[in-house]
C-alpha distance (Angstrom), angle and dihedral (degrees) to the residues before:
residue distance angle dihedral
M1 . . .
N2 3.61 . .
Q3 3.91 109.0 .
Q4 3.86 88.7 -134.7
K5 3.77 90.5 54.8
M6 3.75 91.9 49.8
L7 3.79 90.1 48.7
G8 3.75 90.6 51.9
Y9 3.70 92.2 52.6
I10 3.73 90.4 48.8
L11 3.85 93.9 48.6
G12 3.78 92.2 44.3
S13 3.75 94.3 49.7
M14 3.92 89.0 50.9
A15 3.67 90.8 49.8
T16 3.77 97.6 49.2
I17 3.64 91.5 46.8
I18 3.75 93.0 53.1
M19 3.79 92.1 46.9
A20 3.85 87.6 53.0
S21 3.90 86.9 75.8
L22 3.88 95.6 53.0
G23 3.74 92.7 94.8
I24 3.86 89.5 55.9
F25 3.83 89.8 57.4
V26 3.88 93.5 43.6
R27 3.71 93.5 53.6
N28 3.89 90.8 49.9
I29 3.78 97.9 50.5
P30 3.84 112.6 77.2
L31 3.95 92.7 -153.2
N32 3.71 130.6 108.7
P33 3.82 118.8 -98.8
Q34 3.73 95.6 -104.2
I35 3.80 91.5 58.2
I36 3.90 92.4 45.8
T37 3.90 90.0 49.1
L38 3.83 90.8 47.0
G39 3.90 89.6 52.2
R40 3.86 90.7 49.1
F41 3.79 96.1 51.2
G42 3.84 97.8 28.5
F43 3.77 95.7 52.2
G44 3.69 92.0 33.6
F45 3.82 90.2 58.0
Y46 3.89 88.8 46.6
F47 3.72 91.9 54.6
I48 3.77 96.8 45.7
L49 3.80 90.6 47.7
M50 3.92 88.4 51.8
Y51 3.84 90.6 48.5
L52 3.87 92.6 50.2
L53 3.84 90.2 47.5
I54 3.71 94.2 47.8
T55 3.87 93.0 45.1
G56 3.82 92.0 47.1
K57 3.84 90.8 -122.2
I58 3.87 96.2 116.0
N59 3.87 91.9 107.1
Q60 3.84 87.2 67.0
V61 3.84 92.6 71.5
K62 3.83 88.4 72.9
I63 3.69 104.0 106.9
L64 3.86 118.7 178.4
K65 3.82 91.5 -143.7
L66 3.74 127.7 13.1
S67 3.90 107.0 -138.1
F68 3.77 121.9 -139.1
S69 3.87 89.6 -119.4
L70 3.84 89.5 57.7
V71 3.76 95.2 51.1
A72 3.80 96.9 36.7
S73 3.92 91.8 49.3
G74 3.85 89.4 61.3
V75 3.73 90.5 47.2
F76 3.81 94.4 48.8
I77 3.82 94.0 49.4
T78 3.72 92.6 51.1
L79 3.80 92.2 49.8
C80 3.90 87.5 46.9
I81 3.88 92.2 52.7
W82 3.83 94.0 41.2
L83 3.77 91.7 49.6
Y84 3.80 95.6 41.9
I85 3.90 90.8 53.1
N86 3.88 88.0 49.8
A87 3.95 86.0 52.2
I88 3.75 92.2 49.7
N89 3.78 92.0 51.7
S90 3.93 93.4 44.0
T91 3.73 103.9 45.0
T92 3.99 138.6 12.2
L93 3.87 117.7 -54.1
A94 3.84 86.4 -121.0
N95 3.73 93.9 55.2
A96 3.78 92.5 46.6
V97 3.81 91.4 49.6
F98 3.70 93.4 49.0
L99 3.84 95.6 48.4
L100 3.78 89.5 48.1
Y101 3.72 89.6 55.0
I102 3.83 94.6 59.7
A103 3.76 80.7 78.8
P104 3.91 95.2 83.3
L105 3.89 89.1 56.6
I106 3.68 91.0 48.2
A107 3.86 95.6 46.3
S108 3.96 89.9 47.8
G109 3.67 88.8 54.9
L110 3.72 97.3 43.2
A111 3.95 90.8 47.4
I112 3.94 87.3 60.6
F113 3.82 91.4 63.3
L114 3.85 103.8 24.7
N115 3.87 101.9 38.0
Q116 3.84 100.5 22.7
E117 3.71 92.6 -119.7
I118 3.82 120.6 159.5
L119 3.73 122.0 -125.5
T120 3.76 111.5 -165.3
L121 3.82 129.5 -163.5
T122 3.87 92.6 -100.6
K123 3.69 93.0 48.4
S124 3.87 90.6 49.8
L125 3.82 89.6 50.3
L126 3.75 92.1 52.4
L127 3.72 93.2 49.0
G128 3.80 88.5 50.5
L129 3.87 91.1 49.2
A130 3.83 90.1 51.5
L131 3.84 89.7 50.1
I132 3.87 89.3 49.7
G133 3.81 87.2 49.7
C134 3.86 90.6 53.9
L135 3.83 91.1 49.4
C136 3.78 88.8 51.8
I137 3.78 91.7 55.0
I138 3.73 90.5 56.3
E139 3.71 90.3 41.6
F140 3.85 92.4 -121.5
N141 3.84 84.2 -74.4
L142 3.79 103.7 150.3
T143 3.85 104.1 154.8
F144 3.87 104.2 -164.8
N145 3.76 114.4 -171.8
S146 3.91 134.7 143.7
L147 3.74 93.1 -102.7
K148 3.67 92.1 61.3
S149 3.73 99.4 35.4
L150 3.75 94.3 106.8
G151 3.82 89.5 54.8
Y152 3.67 91.4 57.3
L153 3.89 91.4 47.7
W154 3.98 86.6 52.7
G155 3.88 89.1 50.1
I156 3.83 96.4 48.3
L157 3.97 92.3 45.2
S158 3.85 87.6 47.8
A159 3.86 88.1 54.4
I160 3.69 92.8 49.1
F161 3.81 94.1 51.8
Y162 3.83 91.9 42.4
A163 3.95 86.6 55.6
L164 3.89 90.0 49.0
F165 3.77 90.6 50.4
I166 3.75 92.3 53.4
V167 3.72 95.1 44.9
T168 3.80 96.3 45.9
N169 3.73 90.2 48.0
K170 3.73 88.9 60.8
Q171 3.84 87.1 56.3
I172 3.77 95.8 58.1
S173 3.91 115.3 102.9
Q174 3.85 113.1 -88.8
Q175 3.79 86.1 -134.9
I176 3.83 91.1 72.1
P177 3.91 110.1 86.5
P178 3.84 119.7 -129.5
L179 3.84 93.7 -112.1
I180 3.87 92.3 54.6
R181 3.90 89.0 44.8
S182 3.90 84.9 53.1
F183 3.79 91.1 48.0
W184 3.82 94.8 54.5
Q185 3.85 95.0 38.9
L186 3.82 92.9 51.7
F187 3.78 88.7 44.3
F188 3.88 95.2 53.6
G189 3.65 90.4 35.9
T190 3.66 91.4 58.4
I191 3.80 92.6 51.3
A192 3.77 90.6 47.0
I193 3.84 92.8 56.5
A194 3.82 91.3 42.3
V195 3.69 89.6 55.2
I196 3.89 88.7 48.7
I197 3.93 90.5 51.0
Y198 3.88 90.3 48.5
L199 3.75 96.3 48.0
S200 3.90 92.4 46.3
N201 3.79 89.6 45.9
T202 3.91 88.8 -129.4
E203 3.66 114.6 -167.4
I204 3.84 110.8 -132.1
I205 3.72 108.9 -144.7
I206 3.82 116.4 160.7
D207 3.76 127.8 -179.5
F208 3.85 102.6 -133.1
P209 2.87 130.6 -110.8
I210 3.91 100.8 -2.4
D211 3.74 97.0 53.6
L212 3.87 90.7 44.2
Y213 3.72 92.9 55.6
W214 3.74 91.1 51.4
L215 3.76 91.3 49.0
I216 3.96 92.4 49.9
A217 3.74 89.7 48.3
V218 3.89 90.8 51.9
G219 3.78 89.7 47.8
F220 3.79 94.1 51.1
I221 3.74 100.5 38.9
Y222 3.81 100.4 36.8
G223 3.78 103.1 18.9
F224 3.81 102.9 42.1
I225 3.85 104.5 19.1
A226 3.89 107.1 32.6
L227 3.73 96.2 36.4
T228 3.71 92.5 50.1
L229 3.91 89.4 48.3
T230 3.81 89.9 48.6
I231 3.74 95.4 49.1
S232 3.83 90.6 48.5
A233 3.67 93.1 50.6
I234 3.88 93.9 47.5
K235 3.82 88.2 51.2
L236 3.85 92.5 55.1
L237 3.80 99.1 40.0
D238 3.86 137.6 57.1
T239 3.70 114.8 -106.4
Y240 3.76 89.4 -105.6
E241 3.88 95.3 50.6
Y242 3.75 90.3 51.8
S243 3.93 91.5 46.1
I244 3.77 88.6 56.8
I245 3.90 95.2 47.7
S246 3.86 88.8 47.1
Y247 3.72 91.2 67.0
L248 3.75 87.9 72.3
E249 3.79 87.1 80.9
P250 3.86 99.0 75.1
L251 3.94 86.0 41.6
A252 3.77 88.4 54.5
A253 3.84 96.6 42.8
T254 3.77 88.3 54.9
L255 3.81 95.1 49.1
L256 3.84 89.4 46.5
G257 3.82 90.6 53.8
W258 3.76 87.1 50.9
M259 3.78 95.8 49.4
I260 3.91 101.5 36.3
Y261 3.87 102.3 32.5
S262 3.88 99.3 22.5
E263 3.80 91.5 -122.9
K264 3.65 113.0 171.6
I265 3.78 121.5 -110.2
S266 3.90 111.3 -141.8
G267 3.83 123.2 -145.7
L268 3.83 88.9 -104.7
Q269 3.71 92.3 50.7
A270 3.84 90.3 50.8
V271 3.84 89.3 51.2
G272 3.81 87.7 53.3
C273 3.86 91.6 51.0
V274 3.87 89.7 51.6
I275 3.83 91.8 48.9
I276 3.73 93.4 51.2
L277 3.76 92.6 46.4
L278 3.84 91.9 48.6
T279 3.78 93.5 49.3
G280 3.91 89.5 51.5
V281 3.78 90.1 50.9
M282 3.79 94.4 43.8
Q283 3.85 89.2 50.1
I284 3.95 91.8 50.9
F285 3.79 89.5 47.4
L286 3.82 90.1 51.6
S287 3.79 91.9 49.4
S288 3.85 89.3 50.8
K289 3.83 87.8 60.7
T290 3.90 95.8 53.4
């Protein structure tokens, strides 16, 4: 297999496993979604800025012309995270995760038309298997009712913007390194959530220092580290390949719940975990043949 492909799979797997724990942070921070999202992108931007300054790479952020894709991808991922946190707070975590992971299917479809990528029957079947695995993990338990309808809307919208984030990242020039992509996406993402906070007249109330510590951790782990890993993986993989790997997140979330909170894993959930692992292995095997 191409070494870049293998690196993409490794980075993508690391990113999704890290992202799997976001729900744990969200449930432990008694702040509204706008403030949590601002913490993720604001502190994330601060950390990547410090890293580029310390390593002497800050001059690389100079881009002669900012492309639409570079700016839009930062806005899209911000909207995705903000809406996803709203979904987590409005419906069950299982429902929010499942709705978010409609995104790989949407992204794979959009990539055919926008990025001229080819989606074969085999690839479609593997994507379908990964989705079935995700459904097994939540035990096909989608409790739709009028009280939670807003939560489902947040979840579907988060999936749409996640898909747009994936597709627009593939349109960014290959000459721009992942760290520089992260810098600009975190920059425009911070501006986007700041505008949302301003327009919604959100009152910023933080319990110092506990809430601040949580926000700094969110910014470092999910803003700086996870986003940079995700962008690096998307740069190296086709949209479809990244989509398959992203289904490791609900698998990792299930395993984290078992290890940290001693949550039981049913037989159906175990089957879902095996299906997702097998689809990932099969995709890596297929990539090694091309």
